[in-house]
C-alpha positions in Angstrom: -26.3 -15.0 24.2 -24.5 -15.7 21.1 -24.1 -19.2 19.8 -20.4 -20.5 19.8 -20.3 -20.2 16.0 -21.8 -16.6 16.1 -19.0 -15.6 18.3 -16.3 -16.9 16.2 -18.0 -15.4 13.2 -17.9 -12.0 15.0 -14.3 -12.6 15.9 -13.1 -13.5 12.5 -15.0 -10.4 11.0 -13.2 -8.2 13.8 -9.9 -9.6 12.7 -10.4 -9.2 9.1 -11.4 -5.5 9.7 -8.2 -4.9 11.7 -5.9 -6.4 8.8 -8.0 -4.3 6.1 -7.5 -1.3 8.2 -3.9 -1.5 8.6 -2.7 -3.0 5.3 -0.5 -1.0 2.9 -2.8 -1.2 -0.2 -0.3 0.6 -2.5 2.2 -2.0 -1.4 -0.3 -4.8 -2.0 -1.3 -3.6 -5.4 2.3 -3.1 -6.7 3.1 -6.8 -5.8 3.2 -9.5 -8.7 0.0 -11.3 -9.0 0.5 -14.4 -7.0 1.8 -12.3 -4.0 -0.9 -9.7 -4.5 -3.5 -12.5 -4.4 -1.9 -14.2 -1.4 -1.8 -11.2 0.7 -5.6 -10.1 -0.3 -6.4 -13.6 0.8 -4.6 -13.4 4.0 -6.4 -10.1 4.7 -9.8 -11.9 4.2 -9.1 -15.1 5.9 -6.2 -15.0 8.1 -5.0 -18.3 6.7 -1.1 -17.8 6.8 0.0 -21.2 5.6 -2.8 -21.0 2.4 -1.6 -17.4 1.5 2.1 -18.4 1.9 1.7 -21.6 -0.5 -0.1 -19.4 -2.9 2.3 -16.7 -2.9 5.0 -19.4 -3.6 7.3 -18.2 -1.0 9.0 -19.9 2.4 7.1 -19.1 5.5 9.8 -16.5 6.9 9.9 -14.9 3.7 5.7 -14.6 3.5 6.0 -13.0 7.0 8.5 -10.7 5.9 6.2 -9.8 3.2 3.4 -9.3 5.7 5.2 -7.0 7.7 6.1 -4.8 4.7 2.6 -4.8 3.8 1.8 -3.6 7.2 -0.6 -6.4 7.7 -1.2 -7.3 11.4 -1.2 -10.8 12.6 -4.3 -10.7 14.6 -5.8 -13.0 16.9 -8.7 -12.3 19.3 -9.1 -14.9 22.6 
């Protein structure tokens, strides 16, 4: 049996793998540096608010950029 922390780590890793797999990396690389950094951070961490602030965008605008980058918003339960 896994500890709760181990389960969370495995879920985080699985979510990250899904985001990495589906992301449009050509689109991400073509973005301005702040937006590119924010998209990459979101792919790795799933931290929507931090990535949005780094991008310097409003939340809805950043979510639209995530959709354009084909990065899924993944949460395992």
